[in-house]
Biotite code that builds the C-alpha atoms (Angstrom):
import biotite.structure as struc

atoms = struc.array([
    struc.Atom([-127.338, 112.984, 7.572], chain_id="A", res_id=1, res_name="MET", atom_name="CA", element="C"),
    struc.Atom([-126.929, 110.215, 10.130], chain_id="A", res_id=2, res_name="LYS", atom_name="CA", element="C"),
    struc.Atom([-129.627, 109.633, 12.723], chain_id="A", res_id=3, res_name="THR", atom_name="CA", element="C"),
    struc.Atom([-129.743, 107.582, 15.859], chain_id="A", res_id=4, res_name="ALA", atom_name="CA", element="C"),
    struc.Atom([-131.102, 104.285, 15.418], chain_id="A", res_id=5, res_name="PRO", atom_name="CA", element="C"),
    struc.Atom([-134.324, 103.891, 16.820], chain_id="A", res_id=6, res_name="ALA", atom_name="CA", element="C"),
    struc.Atom([-135.058, 101.240, 19.490], chain_id="A", res_id=7, res_name="THR", atom_name="CA", element="C"),
    struc.Atom([-138.368, 99.173, 20.148], chain_id="A", res_id=8, res_name="ALA", atom_name="CA", element="C"),
    struc.Atom([-139.314, 101.595, 22.978], chain_id="A", res_id=9, res_name="SER", atom_name="CA", element="C"),
    struc.Atom([-138.945, 104.542, 20.607], chain_id="A", res_id=10, res_name="GLY", atom_name="CA", element="C"),
    struc.Atom([-136.284, 106.217, 22.662], chain_id="A", res_id=11, res_name="GLY", atom_name="CA", element="C"),
    struc.Atom([-132.640, 106.592, 22.097], chain_id="A", res_id=12, res_name="ARG", atom_name="CA", element="C"),
    struc.Atom([-130.363, 103.544, 22.572], chain_id="A", res_id=13, res_name="CYS", atom_name="CA", element="C"),
    struc.Atom([-129.097, 102.522, 25.742], chain_id="A", res_id=14, res_name="ARG", atom_name="CA", element="C"),
    struc.Atom([-125.404, 103.196, 26.645], chain_id="A", res_id=15, res_name="PRO", atom_name="CA", element="C"),
    struc.Atom([-122.956, 100.573, 26.375], chain_id="A", res_id=16, res_name="PRO", atom_name="CA", element="C"),
    struc.Atom([-122.569, 98.295, 29.221], chain_id="A", res_id=17, res_name="VAL", atom_name="CA", element="C"),
    struc.Atom([-119.129, 99.735, 30.280], chain_id="A", res_id=18, res_name="ALA", atom_name="CA", element="C"),
    struc.Atom([-120.602, 103.034, 30.720], chain_id="A", res_id=19, res_name="HIS", atom_name="CA", element="C"),
    struc.Atom([-123.412, 101.419, 33.204], chain_id="A", res_id=20, res_name="ARG", atom_name="CA", element="C"),
    struc.Atom([-120.505, 99.936, 35.309], chain_id="A", res_id=21, res_name="LEU", atom_name="CA", element="C"),
    struc.Atom([-118.950, 103.495, 36.094], chain_id="A", res_id=22, res_name="ARG", atom_name="CA", element="C"),
    struc.Atom([-122.179, 104.815, 37.775], chain_id="A", res_id=23, res_name="ARG", atom_name="CA", element="C"),
    struc.Atom([-121.987, 105.537, 41.681], chain_id="A", res_id=24, res_name="ARG", atom_name="CA", element="C"),
    struc.Atom([-123.315, 102.713, 43.491], chain_id="A", res_id=25, res_name="PRO", atom_name="CA", element="C"),
    struc.Atom([-126.754, 102.995, 45.086], chain_id="A", res_id=26, res_name="CYS", atom_name="CA", element="C"),
    struc.Atom([-127.035, 103.965, 48.753], chain_id="A", res_id=27, res_name="SER", atom_name="CA", element="C"),
    struc.Atom([-127.755, 101.195, 51.330], chain_id="A", res_id=28, res_name="SER", atom_name="CA", element="C"),
    struc.Atom([-131.289, 102.167, 51.630], chain_id="A", res_id=29, res_name="ALA", atom_name="CA", element="C"),
    struc.Atom([-131.892, 102.070, 47.881], chain_id="A", res_id=30, res_name="ALA", atom_name="CA", element="C"),
    struc.Atom([-130.157, 98.676, 47.907], chain_id="A", res_id=31, res_name="ARG", atom_name="CA", element="C"),
    struc.Atom([-132.784, 97.503, 50.902], chain_id="A", res_id=32, res_name="GLY", atom_name="CA", element="C"),
    struc.Atom([-130.078, 97.213, 53.528], chain_id="A", res_id=33, res_name="GLY", atom_name="CA", element="C"),
    struc.Atom([-130.176, 99.335, 56.726], chain_id="A", res_id=34, res_name="PRO", atom_name="CA", element="C"),
    struc.Atom([-129.302, 102.974, 56.797], chain_id="A", res_id=35, res_name="SER", atom_name="CA", element="C"),
    struc.Atom([-127.821, 105.196, 59.229], chain_id="A", res_id=36, res_name="GLY", atom_name="CA", element="C"),
    struc.Atom([-124.745, 105.909, 61.481], chain_id="A", res_id=37, res_name="PHE", atom_name="CA", element="C"),
    struc.Atom([-122.107, 103.341, 62.360], chain_id="A", res_id=38, res_name="THR", atom_name="CA", element="C"),
    struc.Atom([-121.208, 102.932, 65.648], chain_id="A", res_id=39, res_name="LEU", atom_name="CA", element="C"),
    struc.Atom([-117.739, 104.421, 65.560], chain_id="A", res_id=40, res_name="VAL", atom_name="CA", element="C"),
    struc.Atom([-119.444, 107.550, 63.921], chain_id="A", res_id=41, res_name="GLU", atom_name="CA", element="C"),
    struc.Atom([-121.679, 107.896, 66.805], chain_id="A", res_id=42, res_name="LEU", atom_name="CA", element="C"),
    struc.Atom([-118.827, 107.627, 69.524], chain_id="A", res_id=43, res_name="LEU", atom_name="CA", element="C"),
    struc.Atom([-116.606, 110.308, 67.863], chain_id="A", res_id=44, res_name="ILE", atom_name="CA", element="C"),
    struc.Atom([-119.764, 112.473, 67.999], chain_id="A", res_id=45, res_name="VAL", atom_name="CA", element="C"),
    struc.Atom([-120.530, 111.710, 71.886], chain_id="A", res_id=46, res_name="ALA", atom_name="CA", element="C"),
    struc.Atom([-116.939, 112.093, 72.842], chain_id="A", res_id=47, res_name="ILE", atom_name="CA", element="C"),
    struc.Atom([-116.529, 115.689, 70.805], chain_id="A", res_id=48, res_name="VAL", atom_name="CA", element="C"),
    struc.Atom([-119.857, 116.791, 72.598], chain_id="A", res_id=49, res_name="LEU", atom_name="CA", element="C"),
    struc.Atom([-118.650, 115.854, 75.998], chain_id="A", res_id=50, res_name="SER", atom_name="CA", element="C"),
    struc.Atom([-115.392, 117.490, 75.557], chain_id="A", res_id=51, res_name="LEU", atom_name="CA", element="C"),
    struc.Atom([-117.093, 120.666, 74.508], chain_id="A", res_id=52, res_name="LEU", atom_name="CA", element="C"),
    struc.Atom([-119.589, 120.500, 77.672], chain_id="A", res_id=53, res_name="ALA", atom_name="CA", element="C"),
    struc.Atom([-116.602, 119.761, 79.854], chain_id="A", res_id=54, res_name="ALA", atom_name="CA", element="C"),
    struc.Atom([-115.037, 122.958, 78.742], chain_id="A", res_id=55, res_name="VAL", atom_name="CA", element="C"),
    struc.Atom([-118.630, 125.427, 78.455], chain_id="A", res_id=56, res_name="ALA", atom_name="CA", element="C"),
    struc.Atom([-120.144, 124.406, 81.612], chain_id="A", res_id=57, res_name="ILE", atom_name="CA", element="C"),
    struc.Atom([-117.662, 125.534, 84.063], chain_id="A", res_id=58, res_name="PRO", atom_name="CA", element="C"),
    struc.Atom([-116.723, 128.620, 82.260], chain_id="A", res_id=59, res_name="HIS", atom_name="CA", element="C"),
    struc.Atom([-120.524, 129.615, 82.076], chain_id="A", res_id=60, res_name="PHE", atom_name="CA", element="C"),
    struc.Atom([-121.075, 128.736, 85.907], chain_id="A", res_id=61, res_name="GLY", atom_name="CA", element="C"),
    struc.Atom([-118.369, 131.325, 86.865], chain_id="A", res_id=62, res_name="ASN", atom_name="CA", element="C"),
    struc.Atom([-119.932, 133.835, 84.542], chain_id="A", res_id=63, res_name="ARG", atom_name="CA", element="C"),
    struc.Atom([-123.280, 133.493, 86.546], chain_id="A", res_id=64, res_name="SER", atom_name="CA", element="C"),
    struc.Atom([-121.534, 134.040, 89.905], chain_id="A", res_id=65, res_name="ARG", atom_name="CA", element="C"),
    struc.Atom([-119.515, 136.984, 88.629], chain_id="A", res_id=66, res_name="GLU", atom_name="CA", element="C"),
    struc.Atom([-122.738, 138.560, 87.193], chain_id="A", res_id=67, res_name="ALA", atom_name="CA", element="C"),
    struc.Atom([-124.534, 138.026, 90.638], chain_id="A", res_id=68, res_name="LYS", atom_name="CA", element="C"),
    struc.Atom([-121.310, 139.556, 92.615], chain_id="A", res_id=69, res_name="GLN", atom_name="CA", element="C"),
    struc.Atom([-121.393, 142.416, 90.103], chain_id="A", res_id=70, res_name="ALA", atom_name="CA", element="C"),
    struc.Atom([-125.250, 143.075, 90.777], chain_id="A", res_id=71, res_name="ALA", atom_name="CA", element="C"),
    struc.Atom([-124.465, 142.734, 94.489], chain_id="A", res_id=72, res_name="ILE", atom_name="CA", element="C"),
    struc.Atom([-121.769, 145.588, 94.034], chain_id="A", res_id=73, res_name="ASP", atom_name="CA", element="C"),
    struc.Atom([-124.069, 147.931, 92.315], chain_id="A", res_id=74, res_name="GLN", atom_name="CA", element="C"),
    struc.Atom([-126.932, 147.431, 94.789], chain_id="A", res_id=75, res_name="ASN", atom_name="CA", element="C"),
    struc.Atom([-124.467, 147.760, 97.520], chain_id="A", res_id=76, res_name="LEU", atom_name="CA", element="C"),
    struc.Atom([-123.306, 151.160, 96.109], chain_id="A", res_id=77, res_name="ALA", atom_name="CA", element="C"),
    struc.Atom([-126.682, 152.164, 95.807], chain_id="A", res_id=78, res_name="ILE", atom_name="CA", element="C"),
    struc.Atom([-127.675, 151.361, 99.410], chain_id="A", res_id=79, res_name="LEU", atom_name="CA", element="C"),
    struc.Atom([-124.535, 152.961, 100.832], chain_id="A", res_id=80, res_name="ASN", atom_name="CA", element="C"),
    struc.Atom([-125.012, 156.176, 98.891], chain_id="A", res_id=81, res_name="LYS", atom_name="CA", element="C"),
    struc.Atom([-128.683, 156.431, 99.965], chain_id="A", res_id=82, res_name="ALA", atom_name="CA", element="C"),
    struc.Atom([-127.407, 156.027, 103.559], chain_id="A", res_id=83, res_name="VAL", atom_name="CA", element="C"),
    struc.Atom([-124.840, 158.834, 103.204], chain_id="A", res_id=84, res_name="GLU", atom_name="CA", element="C"),
    struc.Atom([-127.685, 161.001, 102.027], chain_id="A", res_id=85, res_name="LEU", atom_name="CA", element="C"),
    struc.Atom([-129.895, 160.071, 104.784], chain_id="A", res_id=86, res_name="TYR", atom_name="CA", element="C"),
    struc.Atom([-127.371, 160.853, 107.018], chain_id="A", res_id=87, res_name="TYR", atom_name="CA", element="C"),
    struc.Atom([-126.316, 164.205, 105.547], chain_id="A", res_id=88, res_name="LEU", atom_name="CA", element="C"),
    struc.Atom([-129.938, 165.230, 105.826], chain_id="A", res_id=89, res_name="ASN", atom_name="CA", element="C"),
    struc.Atom([-130.753, 163.777, 109.328], chain_id="A", res_id=90, res_name="HIS", atom_name="CA", element="C"),
    struc.Atom([-127.439, 163.736, 111.031], chain_id="A", res_id=91, res_name="GLY", atom_name="CA", element="C"),
    struc.Atom([-127.894, 160.115, 111.944], chain_id="A", res_id=92, res_name="ALA", atom_name="CA", element="C"),
    struc.Atom([-128.175, 156.845, 110.194], chain_id="A", res_id=93, res_name="TYR", atom_name="CA", element="C"),
    struc.Atom([-131.568, 155.431, 108.810], chain_id="A", res_id=94, res_name="PRO", atom_name="CA", element="C"),
    struc.Atom([-133.097, 152.948, 111.621], chain_id="A", res_id=95, res_name="GLY", atom_name="CA", element="C"),
    struc.Atom([-131.292, 154.886, 114.541], chain_id="A", res_id=96, res_name="THR", atom_name="CA", element="C"),
    struc.Atom([-133.425, 157.816, 115.087], chain_id="A", res_id=97, res_name="LEU", atom_name="CA", element="C"),
    struc.Atom([-136.577, 156.108, 116.168], chain_id="A", res_id=98, res_name="ALA", atom_name="CA", element="C"),
    struc.Atom([-136.754, 154.385, 119.688], chain_id="A", res_id=99, res_name="GLU", atom_name="CA", element="C"),
    struc.Atom([-136.980, 150.907, 118.322], chain_id="A", res_id=100, res_name="GLU", atom_name="CA", element="C"),
    struc.Atom([-134.301, 149.749, 115.526], chain_id="A", res_id=101, res_name="THR", atom_name="CA", element="C"),
    struc.Atom([-135.591, 147.366, 112.861], chain_id="A", res_id=102, res_name="SER", atom_name="CA", element="C"),
    struc.Atom([-135.076, 146.655, 109.422], chain_id="A", res_id=103, res_name="TRP", atom_name="CA", element="C"),
    struc.Atom([-138.676, 147.649, 108.585], chain_id="A", res_id=104, res_name="GLU", atom_name="CA", element="C"),
    struc.Atom([-137.877, 151.357, 109.723], chain_id="A", res_id=105, res_name="ILE", atom_name="CA", element="C"),
    struc.Atom([-134.652, 151.231, 108.075], chain_id="A", res_id=106, res_name="PHE", atom_name="CA", element="C"),
    struc.Atom([-136.416, 150.177, 104.875], chain_id="A", res_id=107, res_name="ALA", atom_name="CA", element="C"),
    struc.Atom([-139.099, 152.718, 105.471], chain_id="A", res_id=108, res_name="ASP", atom_name="CA", element="C"),
    struc.Atom([-136.830, 155.745, 106.221], chain_id="A", res_id=109, res_name="GLN", atom_name="CA", element="C"),
    struc.Atom([-135.131, 155.132, 102.856], chain_id="A", res_id=110, res_name="LEU", atom_name="CA", element="C"),
    struc.Atom([-137.762, 154.360, 100.500], chain_id="A", res_id=111, res_name="THR", atom_name="CA", element="C"),
    struc.Atom([-140.666, 156.842, 101.917], chain_id="A", res_id=112, res_name="LEU", atom_name="CA", element="C"),
    struc.Atom([-140.554, 160.675, 102.352], chain_id="A", res_id=113, res_name="PRO", atom_name="CA", element="C"),
    struc.Atom([-139.323, 161.687, 106.304], chain_id="A", res_id=114, res_name="THR", atom_name="CA", element="C"),
    struc.Atom([-139.306, 164.675, 108.460], chain_id="A", res_id=115, res_name="ALA", atom_name="CA", element="C"),
    struc.Atom([-135.975, 165.975, 109.915], chain_id="A", res_id=116, res_name="ARG", atom_name="CA", element="C"),
    struc.Atom([-136.480, 163.748, 112.986], chain_id="A", res_id=117, res_name="ASP", atom_name="CA", element="C"),
    struc.Atom([-136.899, 160.450, 110.785], chain_id="A", res_id=118, res_name="GLY", atom_name="CA", element="C"),
    struc.Atom([-140.796, 160.289, 111.241], chain_id="A", res_id=119, res_name="SER", atom_name="CA", element="C"),
    struc.Atom([-143.004, 160.027, 107.974], chain_id="A", res_id=120, res_name="PRO", atom_name="CA", element="C"),
    struc.Atom([-143.189, 163.570, 106.745], chain_id="A", res_id=121, res_name="GLY", atom_name="CA", element="C"),
    struc.Atom([-142.623, 165.255, 103.392], chain_id="A", res_id=122, res_name="GLU", atom_name="CA", element="C"),
    struc.Atom([-139.350, 167.224, 103.984], chain_id="A", res_id=123, res_name="SER", atom_name="CA", element="C"),
    struc.Atom([-136.601, 164.837, 103.196], chain_id="A", res_id=124, res_name="TYR", atom_name="CA", element="C"),
    struc.Atom([-136.287, 161.757, 100.647], chain_id="A", res_id=125, res_name="GLY", atom_name="CA", element="C"),
    struc.Atom([-137.055, 159.095, 99.584], chain_id="A", res_id=126, res_name="PRO", atom_name="CA", element="C"),
    struc.Atom([-133.438, 158.010, 99.047], chain_id="A", res_id=127, res_name="TYR", atom_name="CA", element="C"),
    struc.Atom([-134.469, 155.009, 97.181], chain_id="A", res_id=128, res_name="LEU", atom_name="CA", element="C"),
    struc.Atom([-136.720, 155.117, 94.185], chain_id="A", res_id=129, res_name="ARG", atom_name="CA", element="C"),
    struc.Atom([-137.861, 151.895, 94.572], chain_id="A", res_id=130, res_name="THR", atom_name="CA", element="C"),
    struc.Atom([-138.111, 149.306, 97.727], chain_id="A", res_id=131, res_name="ASP", atom_name="CA", element="C"),
    struc.Atom([-134.705, 147.749, 98.943], chain_id="A", res_id=132, res_name="ILE", atom_name="CA", element="C"),
    struc.Atom([-133.595, 145.560, 96.402], chain_id="A", res_id=133, res_name="PRO", atom_name="CA", element="C"),
    struc.Atom([-133.017, 141.862, 96.635], chain_id="A", res_id=134, res_name="PRO", atom_name="CA", element="C"),
    struc.Atom([-129.737, 140.184, 97.246], chain_id="A", res_id=135, res_name="ASN", atom_name="CA", element="C"),
    struc.Atom([-128.949, 138.411, 93.952], chain_id="A", res_id=136, res_name="PRO", atom_name="CA", element="C"),
    struc.Atom([-127.523, 135.550, 95.711], chain_id="A", res_id=137, res_name="LEU", atom_name="CA", element="C"),
    struc.Atom([-130.716, 134.639, 97.737], chain_id="A", res_id=138, res_name="ASN", atom_name="CA", element="C"),
    struc.Atom([-133.240, 136.774, 96.479], chain_id="A", res_id=139, res_name="GLY", atom_name="CA", element="C"),
    struc.Atom([-134.114, 138.129, 100.048], chain_id="A", res_id=140, res_name="SER", atom_name="CA", element="C"),
    struc.Atom([-134.860, 141.736, 100.684], chain_id="A", res_id=141, res_name="GLU", atom_name="CA", element="C"),
    struc.Atom([-134.759, 141.427, 104.603], chain_id="A", res_id=142, res_name="LEU", atom_name="CA", element="C"),
    struc.Atom([-131.751, 142.506, 106.415], chain_id="A", res_id=143, res_name="GLY", atom_name="CA", element="C"),
    struc.Atom([-130.547, 142.918, 110.029], chain_id="A", res_id=144, res_name="THR", atom_name="CA", element="C"),
    struc.Atom([-129.030, 145.806, 111.850], chain_id="A", res_id=145, res_name="ILE", atom_name="CA", element="C"),
    struc.Atom([-126.328, 145.684, 114.330], chain_id="A", res_id=146, res_name="GLY", atom_name="CA", element="C"),
    struc.Atom([-125.112, 142.135, 114.984], chain_id="A", res_id=147, res_name="THR", atom_name="CA", element="C"),
    struc.Atom([-124.666, 140.031, 111.689], chain_id="A", res_id=148, res_name="MET", atom_name="CA", element="C"),
    struc.Atom([-126.513, 136.649, 111.844], chain_id="A", res_id=149, res_name="HIS", atom_name="CA", element="C"),
    struc.Atom([-124.044, 134.009, 110.429], chain_id="A", res_id=150, res_name="PHE", atom_name="CA", element="C"),
    struc.Atom([-125.578, 131.062, 109.189], chain_id="A", res_id=151, res_name="GLY", atom_name="CA", element="C"),
    struc.Atom([-128.883, 132.990, 108.289], chain_id="A", res_id=152, res_name="GLN", atom_name="CA", element="C"),
    struc.Atom([-127.816, 133.424, 104.667], chain_id="A", res_id=153, res_name="GLU", atom_name="CA", element="C"),
    struc.Atom([-130.880, 132.279, 103.121], chain_id="A", res_id=154, res_name="GLN", atom_name="CA", element="C"),
    struc.Atom([-133.190, 134.253, 105.437], chain_id="A", res_id=155, res_name="ILE", atom_name="CA", element="C"),
    struc.Atom([-131.408, 137.604, 105.420], chain_id="A", res_id=156, res_name="TYR", atom_name="CA", element="C"),
    struc.Atom([-130.103, 139.483, 102.144], chain_id="A", res_id=157, res_name="GLY", atom_name="CA", element="C"),
    struc.Atom([-128.488, 142.734, 103.788], chain_id="A", res_id=158, res_name="TRP", atom_name="CA", element="C"),
    struc.Atom([-126.723, 143.969, 106.941], chain_id="A", res_id=159, res_name="HIS", atom_name="CA", element="C"),
    struc.Atom([-126.503, 147.396, 108.109], chain_id="A", res_id=160, res_name="PHE", atom_name="CA", element="C"),
    struc.Atom([-124.033, 148.161, 110.760], chain_id="A", res_id=161, res_name="ASP", atom_name="CA", element="C"),
    struc.Atom([-125.111, 151.601, 112.493], chain_id="A", res_id=162, res_name="PRO", atom_name="CA", element="C"),
    struc.Atom([-121.847, 152.118, 114.023], chain_id="A", res_id=163, res_name="ALA", atom_name="CA", element="C"),
    struc.Atom([-120.165, 152.383, 110.844], chain_id="A", res_id=164, res_name="THR", atom_name="CA", element="C"),
    struc.Atom([-122.994, 153.369, 108.498], chain_id="A", res_id=165, res_name="GLY", atom_name="CA", element="C"),
    struc.Atom([-122.059, 150.493, 105.925], chain_id="A", res_id=166, res_name="ILE", atom_name="CA", element="C"),
    struc.Atom([-124.503, 148.170, 104.376], chain_id="A", res_id=167, res_name="VAL", atom_name="CA", element="C"),
    struc.Atom([-122.932, 144.991, 103.443], chain_id="A", res_id=168, res_name="SER", atom_name="CA", element="C"),
    struc.Atom([-124.522, 141.805, 101.908], chain_id="A", res_id=169, res_name="ALA", atom_name="CA", element="C"),
    struc.Atom([-124.911, 138.097, 103.233], chain_id="A", res_id=170, res_name="TYR", atom_name="CA", element="C"),
    struc.Atom([-123.236, 135.613, 101.124], chain_id="A", res_id=171, res_name="GLY", atom_name="CA", element="C"),
    struc.Atom([-121.206, 138.016, 99.037], chain_id="A", res_id=172, res_name="SER", atom_name="CA", element="C"),
    struc.Atom([-117.476, 137.194, 98.164], chain_id="A", res_id=173, res_name="ASP", atom_name="CA", element="C"),
    struc.Atom([-115.902, 140.053, 99.330], chain_id="A", res_id=174, res_name="LYS", atom_name="CA", element="C"),
    struc.Atom([-116.943, 143.264, 101.283], chain_id="A", res_id=175, res_name="GLU", atom_name="CA", element="C"),
    struc.Atom([-117.031, 146.748, 99.561], chain_id="A", res_id=176, res_name="LEU", atom_name="CA", element="C"),
    struc.Atom([-114.940, 149.430, 101.391], chain_id="A", res_id=177, res_name="GLU", atom_name="CA", element="C"),
    struc.Atom([-116.808, 152.482, 101.996], chain_id="A", res_id=178, res_name="PHE", atom_name="CA", element="C"),
    struc.Atom([-115.723, 155.515, 104.258], chain_id="A", res_id=179, res_name="GLU", atom_name="CA", element="C"),
    struc.Atom([-118.545, 156.258, 106.762], chain_id="A", res_id=180, res_name="PRO", atom_name="CA", element="C"),
    struc.Atom([-119.266, 159.774, 107.197], chain_id="A", res_id=181, res_name="LEU", atom_name="CA", element="C"),
    struc.Atom([-117.719, 161.679, 110.054], chain_id="A", res_id=182, res_name="PRO", atom_name="CA", element="C"),
    struc.Atom([-120.272, 162.495, 112.740], chain_id="A", res_id=183, res_name="PRO", atom_name="CA", element="C"),
    struc.Atom([-121.658, 165.950, 112.512], chain_id="A", res_id=184, res_name="GLU", atom_name="CA", element="C"),
    struc.Atom([-119.733, 168.594, 114.714], chain_id="A", res_id=185, res_name="PRO", atom_name="CA", element="C"),
    struc.Atom([-122.003, 169.753, 117.758], chain_id="A", res_id=186, res_name="LYS", atom_name="CA", element="C"),
    struc.Atom([-121.689, 173.407, 118.511], chain_id="A", res_id=187, res_name="GLY", atom_name="CA", element="C"),
    struc.Atom([-118.605, 175.072, 117.955], chain_id="A", res_id=188, res_name="ASP", atom_name="CA", element="C"),
    struc.Atom([-116.626, 172.030, 117.489], chain_id="A", res_id=189, res_name="GLU", atom_name="CA", element="C"),
    struc.Atom([-114.094, 172.296, 114.606], chain_id="A", res_id=190, res_name="PRO", atom_name="CA", element="C"),
    struc.Atom([-114.852, 170.369, 111.674], chain_id="A", res_id=191, res_name="ILE", atom_name="CA", element="C"),
    struc.Atom([-112.451, 167.112, 111.303], chain_id="A", res_id=192, res_name="PRO", atom_name="CA", element="C"),
    struc.Atom([-110.317, 167.518, 108.112], chain_id="A", res_id=193, res_name="VAL", atom_name="CA", element="C"),
    struc.Atom([-109.376, 164.014, 106.564], chain_id="A", res_id=194, res_name="PRO", atom_name="CA", element="C"),
])
């Protein structure tokens, strides 16, 4: 039986020189040179990232605006339904039964229990479970009644028109179409049929 020749170090023999030349070359860091990416590689990565950002940022920016508009639409639907319920119980729109008309009276009549005449009481309401929600575009819970104050979008969030019974939003892209309730018939007047 043949055994491998022993070496001076007591280990196996070293492989032939031709085998050592076929090994993979060492990295530049192992050779003692600088390590890292080349300038061309860094430029390619920067270009790819800027192209992705140019495509993604406008897409997500529109989604944010669409989400805010959807929140406005939902808040307007809730507010207008509360106004309709108030009208059905009281025969008038909130904020119009008192001698003085203000947004605070309007909000109180929707969020607190009221009597038939709209004063604080326990017979009717509240028509909203919480306070008037803020307008998602500007964060304002304040509103106007009657004439809209254009140019005041940073101050006011909502507008109520007592002539039509419709709540609208300042800064909204569109107006929602709500049918106002017909006035209650007085006495022996016939009920209008739509």
